[in-house]
Residue, then its C-alpha position, 0 to 999 in steps of 0.5 A: m838859396s841864391a846869394r842874390v836874395r837880399v834881406l834887410l834886417c831892421v833892429t830896434g831897441g828892445i831886450a829881444a834884440y839879442k835873438v835877432v843875432e841868430v836870425a842874421r846868422s841863420l839867414s846868412e848861412l842859408g845864402c842870403d845877403v843880409t844887411v842890418v839897419m839899427t836904431r841908436s837904442a838898439e845899439l844899447f842892447v847889441g853892438r853893431q860889430t856883432f851883426a857885422s861879424v855874423t853877416g859879413r856886411e857893414v851895419v848901416t845906421e846913418i841916412f847919408a853914406d860917405s859915398g854920397e848915396v842916400a842910404h834909405v833910398e838904396l836899401a829900400r830899392t835893393t832888397d827882396l824882404v824886410v824883417l823888422a825885429p824886435a818891433t817895439a810899440h814905439t816903432l809900430s806907432r811911427l811906422a803906422i803914421g809914416a814917420a821918417d826921422d831916422l834911417l830905419s823909419a825912412t827906409l821902412l817908408m820907402v820899401r815895396s818888398p814884403l815886410l815881416i814884423v816880429p813884435a816884442m814888448h810888455t803885455e800891457m803895451w801889446e794889448h793896448p788899443a793903440t798898438q792893436a790899431n797900429c797893427a791892424l793898419l799895418s796888416a791892411r797895408g800888407a805887412r805880415f806879423l809873426g807873434p808875439a808869443s807868451g812867456p817870461l818877459l822883462s822884470g819878471d813878468s809873464g804874458a803875451g809880448r815875448m818875441v818868437e824864437p829865431s828859428e820861427v822868424v827864419n822859417a817865416a822869412l823863407d816862406l815870404l821869399k818863396a814868391p807864390s804865383e798861384l794867381a799869376g795872370l788872373r784878375v781879382l776883384v775885391t771890395a772893401g769898406g762900408t757904404q754911406e747912404p745919405i739922409d741929407p748933405v751931412r748925415f748918412i746911414g753907414n756901419r762900422s766897417s774899417g775896410l781892413m779885411g778887404f785890404a788884407l785880401a787884396s794884398e794877399a791876392a797881389r802877393r800871389g801874382a794876381k792883378v788886383t782891382l780894389v773897390v773901396g767904400d768908406t775907409s781911411l786906410r791907405p791902399p796896399s801897393g800894387v793894386d788898382l783902386l776905385q773909390v765909391r760912396t753908396a751901395e749903388d755906386m759900388r754896384t756900378a763899379v763892381l758890375e763894370a769890372a766883373s766881366d773881366a775878373d777871374v775871382i770876385v771877393k765881396a768883402a765890403a760891408v754894403a748897407d742893406f737899406r737906404p733912405s728912399r729920398a735924400a734931402t737936398k738941404k740939411l735937416k734942421k733939428a728945430a723942425g723936429a725928428p724927420s721921418v726917414e723911409l728906408v728901402p732895400t739897397p741892391d744885393i750885389l753878391k746875390e745879383l752876381g751869384h744868380n746871373p752868370r751873364l754878369r760875370k766872366a765864364g768860369s769865374l769864382l765868387v766869394g762872399f762875406a757875411a757879418e754875423t753875431e753868432s759866436d757858436p762855431q757850428e751855428l756860424a758854419r750853418l749860417a755860412a752854408d745857408k748864405r752861400t747857397s742863397k747868394g749863389a757864391d762859391l765860397l762864403v766867409a761868415n765873421d762873428v762880429s759880436s765881440s771886440d776882438s773880432g770883426f769891424g775894426a779889430r785886427t783879428n776875425r773869428a770866421v768860418i769859410a763855407g765851400p762846396d765841400g763843407s766848412v773850414d773853421a778858421g778860428l780866431v786869427t788875424k785878418t792877414n791869416l784869414a786872407e791867406a786861408v781864403m786865398d788858399e781855398v780860392v786856389r784849391l777851387l780854381k785848381g779843381r776846376a782846371d783839373a776837371 
């Protein structure tokens, strides 16, 4: 590997910090320029001289260098990959909210290169809803997670939360440094989030979609070289870097935005949770409780996926159409049947069926249990992170595009 490849290794305060020394050594031996940034608590576990010895480079700990350079600006703009290991629950929380009160957090807030996060903490901390929500948020912004593994932990405990082995971190880092370009030159349109169908100026019909899956798909397409347009409904997420964002509110708004962009898109991925029904008429003023329960007549919203699937004139010739469907069926075989049936009825090339019947899959969760139905059958993705599911979906997209090009 060329020595011009620059890796920023961010080390935080956890007992697993000793494992990161081997990560630094291996990447350096493979020809990477490795710069280590440490928090003060990390130095309680491993001395900075240890990292300096294995990398041949000075460890950076302060924002302002003697040269007058602002360290976090220089580090963020001159790196090809950032590895955060071990990533503690505290660090994940600060990264999720955008804290920038030390060199490591300020640098992570500025980087635009790929970010590999390697968590390590006690099981209870890893499984806490706050930590899982932070991980989901960071995944949606494009971060890649590796681990944690299960095994012996500090204080004699055992369970999920152990940092993966150094060799796994090195292999994952090398994979991220191999900038994939399968979608280079292509335009990818992704929809994400839920829609809001107004009842009156303050109430609406909606759903629990967070937008995490669509953001992960947009980030993965951009990582593979595509020019990505992301049409977003109701979500509080910050968009991934490197994508064009279109904000919408209602199903009709989303239809208008999607149909306008579809004619130029080589791949359309409909991951948004579009409301199936809307009030036939929205009140112009707030409905008063004192007036009694209103009668709300519902009418169907436009089926954007089906419209695109069965009207080729709305799409670019030869484009690929991918749909998503939220299901409450946990049996993989039944989920596969539903995915295949819906793929046909919607006219999609690929249909991803998500099981949203449990708290660890679907809306708002960091993971999804899904089946991907295509023209050659179904792929059971199992229970995976949304980032990994996005990778699997884009793998299928690349495979189908290659098949068409070779035909």
